[in-house]
C-alpha positions in Angstrom: 186.7 229.6 -15.8 185.7 226.3 -14.2 183.9 226.4 -10.8 184.4 223.4 -8.5 181.4 221.4 -7.7 182.7 220.6 -4.2 181.3 223.7 -2.5 177.9 223.1 -4.1 178.0 219.4 -2.9 178.9 220.6 0.6 176.1 223.1 0.5 173.5 220.5 -0.4 174.9 218.1 2.3 174.4 220.8 4.9 170.9 221.5 3.7 170.0 217.8 3.9 171.4 217.6 7.5 169.4 220.7 8.4 166.2 219.3 7.0 166.5 216.0 8.7 167.5 217.5 12.0 164.6 219.9 11.8 162.1 217.2 10.8 159.8 216.5 13.8 159.9 212.8 13.1 163.7 212.7 13.5 163.5 214.0 17.1 160.5 211.8 17.9 162.4 208.6 17.2 164.8 209.5 20.0 162.3 210.6 22.5 160.2 208.8 25.0 156.4 209.1 25.0 156.6 212.1 27.4 159.3 213.9 25.2 162.2 212.7 27.3 165.4 211.7 25.4 165.3 207.9 25.4 169.0 207.4 25.3 169.5 209.7 28.3 166.8 208.0 30.3 168.0 204.5 29.5 171.6 205.5 30.4 170.4 206.7 33.8 168.5 203.4 34.2 171.8 201.5 33.5 173.9 203.7 35.8 171.4 203.3 38.7 171.3 199.5 38.2 175.0 199.3 38.1 175.3 201.4 41.3 173.0 198.9 43.0 175.2 196.0 41.7 178.4 197.7 43.1 176.7 198.1 46.5 175.6 194.5 46.6 179.0 193.2 45.5 180.6 195.1 48.4 178.1 193.7 50.9 178.4 190.2 49.4 182.2 190.0 49.3 182.7 188.5 52.8 179.9 186.0 52.4 180.2 182.4 51.0 179.6 182.1 47.3 176.0 181.5 46.0 176.5 177.9 44.8 173.5 175.6 44.3 175.6 172.7 45.7 175.6 174.3 49.1 173.4 173.1 51.9 169.9 174.8 51.4 169.8 176.0 55.0 173.2 177.6 54.8 172.3 179.2 51.4 169.0 180.6 52.9 170.9 182.1 55.8 173.4 183.7 53.5 170.5 185.2 51.4 168.8 186.5 54.5 172.0 188.1 55.8 172.6 189.7 52.4 169.1 191.0 52.2 169.3 192.5 55.7 172.6 194.2 54.8 171.1 195.6 51.6 168.0 196.8 53.5 170.2 198.7 55.9 172.4 200.2 53.2 169.4 201.2 51.1 167.2 202.5 53.9 166.5 205.5 51.7 165.2 203.5 48.8 161.7 203.9 47.5 159.7 203.0 44.4 160.9 204.8 41.3 164.6 205.2 42.3 165.6 203.1 39.3 162.3 203.1 37.3 162.3 206.9 37.3 159.3 208.6 35.6 161.1 208.9 32.2 162.3 205.3 32.3 158.8 204.1 33.4 157.2 205.8 30.4 159.8 204.2 28.0 159.3 200.7 29.6 155.5 201.0 29.4 155.7 202.1 25.8 158.1 199.2 24.9 155.8 196.7 26.6 152.7 198.1 24.9 154.4 197.8 21.5 155.3 194.2 22.3 151.8 193.3 23.5 150.4 195.0 20.3 152.7 193.0 18.0 152.1 189.5 19.4 149.1 187.4 20.1 148.7 188.2 23.8 146.1 185.6 24.6 147.7 183.5 27.3 150.8 185.7 27.5 149.6 187.3 30.7 147.3 185.9 33.4 143.6 186.7 32.9 143.3 187.6 36.6 146.6 189.3 37.3 145.3 191.5 40.1 144.4 188.5 42.3 148.0 188.1 43.3 148.5 191.8 43.8 145.5 192.2 46.0 146.9 189.8 48.7 150.6 190.7 48.4 152.4 194.0 49.1 155.3 194.7 46.9 157.8 196.6 49.0 161.3 197.8 48.0 164.1 195.8 49.7 161.7 193.1 50.8 161.0 189.6 49.4 157.7 188.5 47.8 156.3 185.0 48.1 157.6 182.7 45.4 154.0 181.7 44.4 153.2 185.3 43.1 156.6 185.8 41.3 156.4 185.1 37.6 158.9 185.2 34.7 158.5 188.0 32.2 157.4 186.6 28.8 160.3 186.1 26.3 158.7 188.4 23.7 158.8 191.3 26.3 162.3 190.4 27.6 163.8 190.8 24.1 162.8 194.4 24.1 164.0 195.4 27.5 167.5 196.6 28.4 169.9 193.8 29.5 170.5 193.5 33.2 173.7 192.8 35.1 174.3 189.3 36.6 172.0 188.3 39.5 169.4 190.9 38.7 166.3 189.8 36.7 163.0 191.2 35.5 160.0 189.5 37.2 156.3 190.1 37.4 153.7 190.2 40.2 150.4 190.6 38.5 150.8 193.4 35.9 153.7 195.0 37.8 157.3 194.7 36.6 160.0 194.1 39.2 163.7 194.4 39.3 164.5 191.3 41.3 167.8 190.5 43.1 168.3 186.8 42.6 171.0 186.5 45.3 169.2 188.4 48.1 165.8 187.5 46.8 164.4 191.0 47.3 162.7 193.7 45.2 165.1 196.3 44.0 162.5 198.5 42.4 159.0 198.1 40.9 157.1 199.5 37.9 153.4 199.4 38.7 150.8 198.8 36.0 153.6 198.0 33.5 151.6 195.5 31.4 148.5 197.4 30.4 148.9 197.5 26.6 147.8 200.5 24.6 
């Protein structure tokens, strides 16, 4: 009598799945530094960012388009009006609404990995706290252009993609979510660029 090898193959396949699923390293690859599921945390980051974009789109709809060919004075007034409308609509907003603690841990880990893997000399200012000591970073408010810096390309490549008219920016070692239309801070991640 011949016994089929199919049940035996299925048995071994299930054993392999059980071993891999039970292996601590398998779970660790999908968890943030504090044990949070990375996919869930990053999905929440995306959803909160998109919620902000929908709010801004609703408030921006009756305004003239943000076109660089417009008169600078008119463009500035439009930005200020939009910022004021967002400030009113997001009166509840505070630091950490989008960079929640699980998201903050994941972002800091991603940036530490990046800074560990590249030559960081010159990547960040040597005296980053000089700007922070004279400027308050407040949610829904602008920051002076002279303290606002672009995030290094090596770091940007590792961060989640943002919707249009939202950008990552830096003030000292702090990471900002920056509204490029209203020119205000959406959220901030303090001490983001500390390395390991």
